[in-house]
N, C-alpha and C positions, 0 to 999 in steps of 0.2 A: 401618784404615790412616789414616783421617782423624784419629782421636784421636792416633795416633803423630805425625803430621805437625804437628798444631796444638799439642799439649801438649809435644812433645819430651821424652817421659817414658820412662825405661828400663822402668818397670813396664808401661806400655802396649805397648812393644815386646815384652816377654816374653809378655804375654797374646796379642798378635797372632800370635806364633810358635806358641804352643800351639794357638790356634784353627785356624790354617792347617794344621798337621800333623794335628790331629784330623779336619779335613775331608778331608784326603788319605786317611787310614785309613778313614774312613766311606765315602767314594766307592768305595774298593777293596773293602770288604765288600759294598756294594750291587752292585758288578760281579760278585762271586762268586755272590751270591744270584741275580742275573738270569741268569747263565750256567747255574746249576743248574736254572732253570725250563725251559730248553730253547729251541727255535726260536721260540716265540711271543713271546719278549721280546728277540729279537736286536737290533731297532732301539734299544731302551732300553739294552741292554748297550753297543752301539757309542757311543751318545751319552754314557753315563757314562764310558766309557773315554776319549773325546776330551776331555771336561771335565777329567778327572783328569790326563791326560798333557799337555794343551796349556795348561791354566789353573792348576789347583790346585798341581801339583807345582812348576812354575816360580816361582809366587808364593811358595810356602813356602821354596824354596831361596834365592830372592832376599832375602827378609826375614830369613833365618837367617845371612846373612853377618855376619862380625864387624865389618865397617866400620860397620854401622848402630849397634851398641852403642857403639863408640868415638865416633861422631858425637854420639849422645845424651849420652854421658858428658861430652863437651866442653862441652855447654850447661850441665850440672849443675855442672861446675867453674867456669864463668864466672859463674853466678848466685851461687855461694858467695863467689867472690873479690870480686865487686862489692858484696856485702852487708857485707864486712868494713870 
């Protein structure tokens, strides 16, 4: 997120989106694995569920909004027009 904010790069935004959605899927797979282990890992399952539903998914949804891409594209356009 820091790279996207400082560089204002569409490529960085793309990779941030990929990383966030991969993290959401990874946490979900870990949740299923912990659930399959049984009651001994119930605390770990609940913690992974809370991390996924309260942090990872909202972050991924927020950064996937189209407004971020259009915002970054406006910087790219302004750099090109000022260079001409």
